[in-house]
N, C-alpha and C positions, 0 to 999 in steps of 0.2 A: 642365334637360333637354332634351336635343333632339325627343324626342316633343311635349311640350309646346309648344316653338317651332314645329313641322313644325303640328301640330295647329291652333295658333291663326293660322297662315297660311291653312291650309286651311279655315279657319270650324267643327273639330269634324265634317266631315262626309267619309264615305268614297268616295274617288274611283272605287270600282271600281262600288258598289252605289247610289251618290248617297242613302244615307240617312244621318240624324244617328249621331254616335259618344257615345255616354255616358263621360265621361272617368273614371267610376267603373267601368264594367262589365267583368267579368271573364268567363272562358272565352270560347266563337265571337265576342261582342260586344266584346271588351275591344279597345281601340287598339293600332293597331302600325305602323309604319313599312315602308312599301313603298316598294322601288323599281322608278319606272318601265321603264326596262330594266333587266332583272335585271343582277344582280353575274356572273352564270356566263355571261352574254352580252356582259361588257365593261362594263357600266353601272359609274360611279362611285357615292361616295357623297357628292357634292356634293349641295346643299341642292335644285339645280334638278332631280334625279334623285331625289326623294324625296317620296311621297305618303303621308298618313294611309288606313289601312285597316283595317277589321274582322279578327281574327284569321283568322276564317271565310273572307274574302273574298281574303285575303291567302295563307292555304294553299290555297284553290281553285285558285287563276291560277297559284300554282306560279313558274317559270321563262320561261312564256310574254311575248311580247310583247304590247304592248296591242293587243288585238283591238277593233277599230273596224268592226262587221259592219255591212252596209245592212239594215234590216230585214224580216224573211225574210216577210213577210207583201206587201213591195211587189212586184209583177211587174216588177222591172227588165230591159230588155234588155240593159244592161252595166254594169258599177260598176268601178271601183278598189278596192284595198286605201286606204283612208281615213290610214291611218298612212304609208304610205310618200309620198301625195300631201304630206300634210303635211311630212313629212321634206326634201321636194325643194322645197316653196314657200318655207317659212317663212324661210329666209335669203336668201329674193329678191323680196322685195318688188316688188311692179308684175306680177311674172311671174304667168300663170294655166295652167290646164290643165282640160280634161274630167275629170270624176270619176266620172260617171255618163249614161247615157241612158235616158229613162222613155219609155213609150210614148203617153202624155196629157200636155197641159199641167198640170192640177190635180195629178196625181202629180209631178211635175218640180219644180213650186213648192213641196210639202210636203216634199220629198228636198232643193231648196236651202237651206229654214231650217232643215232637221236637220243637214246637214252643216256649217254655221256653225256651229250651238252646239255641235257636237262640237269645232269646229276652237278655238273659244273656251275651249273647256272645256281645250284643251292647252296650245296657243300663244296665248294671250291678243292683242287688240290688233290691228282692223283686215281681218280676215276680211270677204271679201263673195264673194258668187254671184249669178249670174243664169242665165237659161234663155234656149238658141236655137232655135226651132223649125224643123225640118228641113221641106221643101216634100212630103217623102214620108211628114212625120206624127213620125217620132219627136223627142225633144226632149232635147238635149244639156242638163247640167246643167255649168257651169263654175266655178270655186273662184281665188280669189286672195288676196293680201294687199294692201291698198292703197299702191301705189306711195310714200307718206309716213311707212308702219311702218317701226318700227325692225326691222333683221334681228333675227331671231330662232330657234330652235333648237326641234325638237319635244321636249317634257320640259319647256321655262320653267313657271318657280314660277307658278299661277294668281294668285296676290298677291304683291307685290313683298315679300323679304326685309325686317325691321326692321331 
């Protein structure tokens, strides 16, 4: 069964809420297959586009693209759409771009860690970030895939297919 194959690949974790999924659950917490890029938006049924999710989480998301919003408690001066940045950078190892600007270095360091964790969760392999402080005070957060990384695409599975 494809559900079991995807669940084992994803470690029985909901990709939307991050909680464990009980394979025997019923109702809102039962396992379902979610399309990373929804079929209604051109997403395929290839394994690379499928993720394990609770029924409740899957239904709440509907046909929206993955939302990778920066934490609302961070007073960032500028942010990009993380999903869009990943889609641009994943196929181009070595390419980099500014994904956010923070007012202070400590916030920038937290943001740099956060964005790499999100990138690795969707397109594993070789993401790195660094901060560049401007003389005027703001700190730019850069993101790239290492030039030695294998080109990928946003939505590649977290664990290699069996």
